[in-house]
C-alpha positions as CSV (number, residue, x, y, z in Angstrom):
1,M,-9.7,16.8,10.7
2,M,-7.5,14.3,12.6
3,V,-6.3,15.0,16.1
4,N,-3.4,13.1,17.6
5,D,-3.5,13.5,21.4
6,R,-0.6,11.1,21.9
7,D,3.1,11.9,22.5
8,A,4.1,9.8,19.5
9,A,3.6,10.4,15.8
10,E,1.0,8.3,14.0
11,K,0.8,7.3,10.4
12,G,-1.3,4.9,8.3
13,E,-4.2,5.1,5.9
14,L,-7.4,7.2,6.2
15,R,-10.4,5.7,4.5
16,L,-13.8,7.3,3.7
17,T,-16.7,5.2,2.7
18,L,-20.3,5.6,1.6
19,E,-22.6,2.7,2.3
20,K,-26.3,1.9,1.6
21,E,-28.5,1.1,4.6
22,D,-28.0,-2.7,3.9
23,G,-24.2,-2.3,4.3
24,T,-23.4,-2.4,0.5
25,E,-20.4,-0.1,-0.2
26,V,-21.2,2.6,-2.8
27,A,-18.0,4.5,-2.9
28,R,-14.6,4.6,-1.2
29,A,-11.6,7.0,-1.1
30,S,-8.3,6.7,0.8
31,R,-5.0,8.4,1.4
32,A,-1.9,8.0,3.6
33,F,-1.6,10.2,6.7
34,D,1.3,11.1,8.9
35,V,0.4,13.3,11.9
36,A,2.9,14.7,14.4
37,P,2.8,14.1,18.2
38,L,0.0,16.2,19.8
39,G,-0.7,17.5,16.3
40,T,-3.7,18.0,14.0
41,L,-4.0,17.3,10.3
42,G,-6.7,18.1,7.7
43,H,-7.3,16.1,4.6
44,E,-9.8,16.4,1.7
45,L,-11.1,13.2,0.2
46,A,-13.4,13.2,-2.8
47,L,-15.8,10.3,-3.3
48,A,-16.9,9.4,-6.9
49,V,-20.4,8.2,-6.5
50,P,-21.6,6.1,-9.5
51,G,-25.1,7.3,-10.1
52,A,-27.5,8.2,-7.4
53,P,-28.1,5.2,-5.0
54,D,-31.7,4.9,-3.8
55,G,-32.5,5.8,-0.2
56,T,-30.3,7.0,2.7
57,C,-26.6,6.2,2.9
58,S,-24.2,6.3,5.7
59,G,-20.8,7.9,5.5
60,G,-17.8,7.4,7.8
61,G,-14.1,7.4,8.1
62,E,-11.7,5.0,9.5
63,R,-8.0,4.9,10.3
64,S,-5.6,2.0,9.7
65,P,-3.9,1.1,11.9
66,A,-6.2,2.2,14.7
67,I,-5.0,5.0,17.0
68,G,-5.4,3.6,20.4
69,S,-8.8,1.8,20.6
70,R,-10.5,4.1,18.1
71,Q,-10.4,3.1,14.5
72,R,-13.7,4.3,13.0
73,S,-15.0,7.8,13.4
74,A,-18.7,8.6,13.9
75,G,-20.7,8.0,10.8
76,R,-23.2,10.4,9.3
77,K,-26.5,9.6,7.5
78,V,-26.8,11.4,4.2
79,T,-29.3,11.4,1.4
80,I,-28.0,11.3,-2.2
81,V,-30.0,13.1,-4.8
82,E,-29.4,13.2,-8.5
83,R,-29.3,16.7,-10.1
């Protein structure tokens, strides 16, 4: 979910990435966004992960252009397992 706490509309690109602990990018998804002033917006992004990377990965989202001084959201550590 994106929250725009500003009095002006914001638009740009939302990116979601999955990276290995060494910083190597494993998967990426992106889409355009356009959020109203003082509005919220929910998006679903699907990541196509090629195979099961070994170890723990980190996932995070970022906006381009940045909204204010915040560009990257808090990342999450995830473990990928093959079924």
